[in-house]
N, C-alpha and C positions, 0 to 999 in steps of 0.2 A: 160809917165805916168804923170798925172796931180796931183800935190801935193796939199793937203789942206793947208789952211793958217798957221796952227799950226804944227811946227816941233820942236823937242826937241834937246837940246845941245848934241853934240857928245862927248863921253868920250875919252880922249887922251890916247892911248895905245902905244905911240911911244917909251917909254923907254925899253931898253934891249930886243928889238925884233929881233930875228934872222931868223924866218921863213917868208914865203911869204903868204900874203892874196890874194886869187883869188876871184874876184867877177864876177859872170856870169850874163850878162844882155841881153836884147833883146826884140823886140816888141811882142805883143800877136800874136800867131800863128806861131812863129819861131821855137817853140819846145825846148826851153831851159830847161824846167822841165824834159822832156823825156830824153834829152842828159845827164842832171845831174844825173838822176836816173840810167841810163846805166853806167855812169862812176863810180857811187857809188857802183854798183854791181861788176864792174871790179876790183876795189880797195879794196873790202871788206876784212877785216882782216889785211890790211897793217897798221902798227903803225905810219908811217910817213906822212899819209894824212888823213885829218879829214874833213868830210862833215857836215856843220852846220845845225842843226835843228832850223829853225827860230821860233820865238814866234809871233803868229798872232791872231788878234781878229776875228777869223771866225771859223766855225764848224770844228772839227777835220777831218770830212769825206769830206770836200769840197776841190775842186781842185785836182791837180795831185802831190801834194807835202806833204811829211811827215813833219808835223809841230806840235808845241805845241800850243794847242788852249786855250786862256785865255779870260776872260771878259774884257771889257773896263776899269773897276775899277782896276782889277788886273794888267793890263798893265800899267796903270798910276802909280800904286804903285811901280812897278818894275822900271819905269823911275825915279821916285823920289829917289829910293834906288841905282841908278846908276848900275842896273843890265844889261844894254845894252852897247855894244861898239858903235853901230849905231842904231838909231831908226828913223822911219818916218811914216807919215800918208798919205794915198793915197786912193782915191775912197771909202771913208767911212771906211777904215780898218786901223789898226795900225800894223806895222811890226818892229820886233827887232832882232838884232844879239846879242846873249848873250855875256856878257863881259868875260866869261871864255874861249873864244877863245884865249885870251892872253896866257893862259897856254900852249897851243899847239904851238903858235908862239914862245914863249921863248925857247921851246925845239928845235926849228929849223924846225918844221914840216910845211907842206903845209896845209893851211886851205881854203876850197872852200865853198863860200856862194852864195846864190841866192840874187841878188840885183836889183837895179833900176838905169837907166841911169840918172834920175833926181836928185839922191843924191850921185853921185860919188864924189862930192866935200867933202862930209861928210866922205866917206870911205878913201879919200886921207888924210884928216886931222887926221884920227884915226890910219891909218896903214902906216908906212914908206916904207914898201916893198909891193906895191900893183900891181897886174896884173889884167887887165880887159879882159874878154873873151866876145865878143859881138856876139851873135848867131842871124843870119839874114836868110832871104830867099827872093826869088824873089817876087815882088809885087803880081803877079798872084797866086803864091803858097800861100802867106799869105791870100789873099782874099778867095781862095778855102777853106783853113782850118778854117778861121773864120766863113764863112757861114755854113760850116758843123756842127758847134756847135749849130746852130739854135737860137742863142741869139739875132741876129741883122739881119735886112734886107740887101740885096745886096747894096742898096744905102747907108745905114749907114756904112757898112763895107768899101766901097770905099771912103767915106768922111773921115773916121777915118784914112785910109791909106794915103790919100792926106795930112792930117794935120801932120802926124808923119814923123820922120826922122829915117833912119836905121843906121846912123852913131853915133859915140860917139864924142862929143865935148870936147875940153879941152886938158890938157897935160898928160893924162894918157897913160900908156904903154898898148896898145890895140892889141889883136889878133882877127880878124874877122873870124867867121866860117859860111860858107854858108850851110844852112840845107835845100836847095831846093830839093836835091836828096833823096837817101836812108838813112835810119837811120844808116845803117852800115858804110856808107862813113863818115858822119859827126861824128858818134860815134868814129870811128878810129882817126879822127883828134883831137877831144877834149881829148881823152885818151893819144895820143902821146904828146900833148901840156902839159898836167899835168905831164907826166913822165919826160919831159925835165925840167920842173920847180922843181921837186923833186931833180933832179941831180945838179941843179944850185948851 
């Protein structure tokens, strides 16, 4: 994901944190939103795991993610008020992880958020106990899924895949999940990974 020039400071939530923050990342077409939705349904009603509802400056019906839609002006006001644990700007949109996730972490709970590989350093700075789940898929599978959306030509899709990397750089604790096969297979893996983290 290419970031705009402007990003905002990350709020430091490192004090008194017992829980684990899980940030799920991955390239377009890998299916991270679908896997996160599946996991959220699986763990529905569990008090020890919390799935973050991001704040985004896009229409509430857009995308495959349940998010809080706000205007640019409202987002900027929330940033100034330190309402975000982590925030970033990408592709003309603004994304924020609400600062109240700290309440869940202090209770020792598992918190799961949709993130971006480009701002993992910001998540590392904010959360002392961070786990990264990197959802990937084979290049041919990614290409097929992206072309099925009808937003880009085959040539543009292949160029995009050539430019991108499927790996996570840096010193994060990372688990890779290959979502090239069935949703049930990858869904079982992410659910098992989250279960293990809850018991940690």
